[in-house]
C-alpha positions in Angstrom: -69.4 -60.4 -54.8 -71.4 -63.4 -53.2 -71.7 -63.4 -49.3 -69.5 -66.2 -47.7 -69.7 -67.6 -44.6 -67.9 -70.8 -42.9 -69.0 -74.1 -41.4 -67.4 -76.7 -39.2 -68.2 -80.1 -40.1 -66.4 -83.0 -38.5 -63.3 -80.7 -37.7 -63.4 -79.6 -41.4 -63.7 -75.7 -42.3 -66.2 -75.5 -45.4 -66.1 -71.9 -47.0 -70.0 -71.5 -47.9 -70.9 -69.4 -51.2 -74.1 -68.3 -51.5 -75.4 -67.5 -54.8 -78.7 -67.6 -57.1 -78.8 -71.3 -57.7 -80.7 -74.3 -57.5 -78.5 -77.0 -56.7 -75.2 -77.8 -54.2 -71.8 -77.8 -55.7 -69.1 -79.1 -53.8 -65.3 -78.5 -54.6 -62.0 -79.1 -52.7 -59.3 -76.8 -54.2 -55.4 -77.2 -54.4 -52.9 -76.5 -53.4 -54.0 -76.9 -49.4 -57.4 -79.0 -50.0 -59.8 -75.8 -49.1 -63.5 -76.9 -49.3 -65.7 -74.7 -50.6 -69.8 -75.3 -51.3 -71.7 -73.1 -53.6 -75.7 -73.2 -52.1 -78.6 -71.5 -53.1 -79.2 -68.1 -51.4 -81.7 -69.4 -48.8 -80.8 -72.9 -48.1 -80.0 -73.1 -44.5 -77.3 -74.1 -42.3 -78.3 -77.6 -41.0 -79.2 -78.5 -44.4 -75.3 -77.6 -45.8 -73.9 -79.1 -42.6 -75.9 -82.4 -43.7 -75.0 -82.3 -47.2 -71.1 -82.0 -46.4 -71.3 -84.5 -43.9 -72.6 -86.8 -46.4 -69.5 -86.4 -48.5 -66.8 -86.6 -46.2 -65.1 -89.8 -47.2 -65.1 -87.9 -51.0 -63.5 -84.9 -49.6 -60.8 -86.7 -47.7 -60.0 -88.7 -50.4 -59.7 -85.4 -52.9 -57.6 -84.0 -50.3 -55.4 -86.9 -50.0 -54.6 -86.8 -53.6 -53.8 -83.1 -53.5 -51.7 -83.7 -50.3 -50.0 -86.8 -52.1 -49.1 -84.8 -55.5 -49.6 -81.0 -55.2 -48.1 -80.5 -58.7 -50.7 -82.5 -60.4 -52.9 -79.8 -59.8 -51.8 -76.7 -61.1 -53.2 -73.6 -60.1 -55.2 -71.1 -62.7 -54.4 -68.1 -60.7 -58.0 -66.9 -60.3 -60.0 -65.5 -57.5 -60.8 -67.9 -54.6 -57.2 -70.1 -54.4 -54.9 -69.9 -51.5 -51.6 -68.8 -52.2 -48.6 -68.4 -49.4 -46.3 -65.6 -48.5 -43.8 -66.4 -45.6 -45.9 -69.4 -45.0 -49.2 -67.9 -44.2 -52.1 -68.6 -46.3 -53.5 -66.0 -48.5 -56.8 -65.9 -50.2 -56.1 -64.5 -54.1 -58.3 -61.9 -55.2 -57.5 -61.1 -59.1 -58.6 -57.8 -60.3 -58.4 -55.6 -63.3 -58.3 -52.0 -62.9 -56.8 -48.6 -63.9 -53.5 -48.9 -62.0 -50.4 -50.7 -62.9 -49.9 -54.8 -62.5 -48.8 -55.4 -59.2 -49.5 -57.4 -55.9 -50.8 -55.8 -52.7 -51.2 -57.7 -49.5 -54.4 -56.8 -47.1 -55.3 -58.0 -44.0 -56.9 -60.3 -43.0 -55.3 -62.8 -45.4 -55.5 -61.8 -48.7 -53.3 -61.2 -51.5 -54.9 -59.2 -54.4 -53.2 -59.5 -57.7 -53.9 -56.2 -60.0 -53.9 -56.7 -63.6 -54.2 -52.9 -64.9 -56.5 -53.3 -67.7 -60.2 -52.2 -67.0 -61.1 -48.8 -66.1 -62.9 -49.7 -63.3 -61.6 -52.6 -60.7 -63.6 -55.9 -61.3 -62.6 -59.0 -59.6 -61.5 -61.5 -62.3 -63.5 -65.1 -61.8 -62.7 -68.3 -63.1 -63.2 -68.4 -66.6 -62.1 -64.9 -67.5 -59.3 -64.9 -70.1 -58.8 -61.3 -70.6 -55.3 -62.0 -68.9 -54.0 -64.9 -69.1 -52.9 -67.3 -66.6 -49.2 -66.9 -67.9 -49.4 -63.4 -67.7 -50.9 -63.4 -63.7 -48.1 -65.9 -63.3 -45.3 -63.7 -64.4 -46.7 -60.7 -62.4 -47.0 -62.8 -59.3 -43.5 -64.2 -59.7 -42.4 -60.7 -59.9 -43.6 -59.6 -56.7 -42.3 -62.8 -54.9 -38.7 -61.6 -56.5 -38.9 -58.2 -55.3 -40.0 -59.6 -51.7 -36.6 -62.2 -51.6 -34.4 -59.0 -52.7 -35.8 -57.1 -49.7 -35.4 -60.7 -47.3 -31.9 -61.9 -48.5 -29.7 -59.1 -48.1 -29.6 -58.7 -44.3 -29.5 -62.4 -43.9 -26.6 -62.4 -45.9 -24.7 -59.8 -44.4 -25.5 -61.3 -41.1 -24.4 -65.0 -42.1 -21.3 -64.1 -43.9 -20.3 -61.8 -41.0 -21.1 -65.1 -38.7 -19.5 -67.6 -41.0 -16.5 -65.4 -41.9 -17.1 -66.1 -45.7 -18.4 -64.1 -48.6 -20.3 -64.9 -51.6 -19.6 -62.8 -54.7 -22.9 -62.6 -55.8 -26.6 -64.1 -55.4 -29.3 -64.8 -57.7 -33.3 -66.1 -57.8 -34.6 -68.7 -60.2 -36.7 -71.0 -60.2 -35.8 -74.6 -59.5 -37.5 -77.7 -59.7 -35.7 -79.9 -57.2 -33.3 -77.8 -55.3 -34.0 -75.1 -52.8 -30.6 -73.6 -53.4 -27.1 -74.2 -54.9 -23.5 -72.7 -54.9 -21.4 -72.4 -56.9 -17.7 -72.7 -55.8 -15.9 -71.3 -58.5 -17.8 -67.9 -59.2 -18.5 -68.0 -55.7 -22.3 -67.5 -56.3 -25.2 -68.4 -54.6 -28.7 -69.1 -56.3 -32.1 -69.3 -54.5 -35.6 -70.6 -55.4 -38.0 -68.2 -56.4 -40.5 -70.7 -54.3 -38.7 -69.9 -51.0 -40.6 -66.5 -50.7 -43.7 -69.0 -50.1 -41.8 -70.6 -47.3 -41.5 -69.6 -43.6 -38.4 -67.2 -42.9 -36.7 -69.6 -40.8 -36.6 -71.9 -44.1 -35.0 -68.9 -46.1 -32.5 -68.6 -43.4 -31.9 -72.2 -43.2 -31.0 -72.3 -47.2 -29.0 -69.1 -46.8 -26.9 -70.4 -44.4 -26.6 -73.9 -45.9 -25.4 -72.6 -49.3 -23.2 -70.2 -47.5 -21.5 -73.1 -46.0 -20.5 -74.9 -48.9 -18.1 -72.1 -49.4 -16.5 -73.8 -46.6 -17.4 -77.3 -46.8 -18.0 -78.4 -50.4 -20.3 -81.8 -49.9 -22.9 -82.7 -47.4 -20.8 -85.0 -45.2 -20.2 -85.3 -41.7 -18.0 -82.0 -41.3 -20.7 -79.8 -43.2 -23.7 -81.4 -40.7 -21.2 -80.4 -38.3 -21.2 -76.8 -39.2 -24.9 -76.7 -39.3 -24.9 -78.1 -35.7 -22.9 -75.7 -34.8 -24.5 -72.4 -36.4 -27.8 -73.2 -36.6 -28.9 -76.0 -33.8 -32.4 -76.3 -35.0 -31.4 -76.8 -38.7 -33.4 -80.3 -39.0 -36.4 -78.7 -37.7 -36.4 -75.8 -40.5 -35.4 -78.5 -43.0 -38.7 -80.3 -42.0 -40.7 -77.4 -42.1 -39.3 -76.3 -45.5 -40.6 -79.8 -47.0 -43.7 -80.0 -45.2 -44.7 -76.2 -45.6 -46.5 -75.1 -48.6 
């Protein structure tokens, strides 16, 4: 694996990867605008700083584009990308090995996605199609589902007791425009799979929000009053949900 370091340029953190190359390659990666520069093995740090400084305007523009429309930059599920769990960023490391497919978190800040194919573990790099992006996404999504299956029941038990309500069941699914929904007739709660990526305070906010719909159907003054009563900081949690990745 190429050696990696970081440099700071005008308040910007840049990951430096040294390789057997002749020219510099500067990239800005979604979804969080991470900046990475590949450089020749013996290039001095000061030369790297100067190269980055000369591209600061371009870097800021790329980061602004990503921030304005992160959905326009789909991730490829390859090593080096940044992925989130409970609001914390993790560097993705895709590995094909002999064991079963799955996900393992390593500290500090690495999310290892194991695809379980080759006999000896080898990092999967961009351009390696031996495991399709769709397959890798399914493995990662199932891991997120498992984490929500662990996190949600204690929250439901606590808040159903506090609110004096009872849901018949809860389920997880991918949703494009909602973080959660509540079927009043079936008393069923749906939670967005992407909540596993958000801070746990955001997950709790959505659980409380949907349970309160079993008391109050709409989002009017009474509904907001209930939120104020039971979850006084709900507006801050909602802001966090909207702004976090």
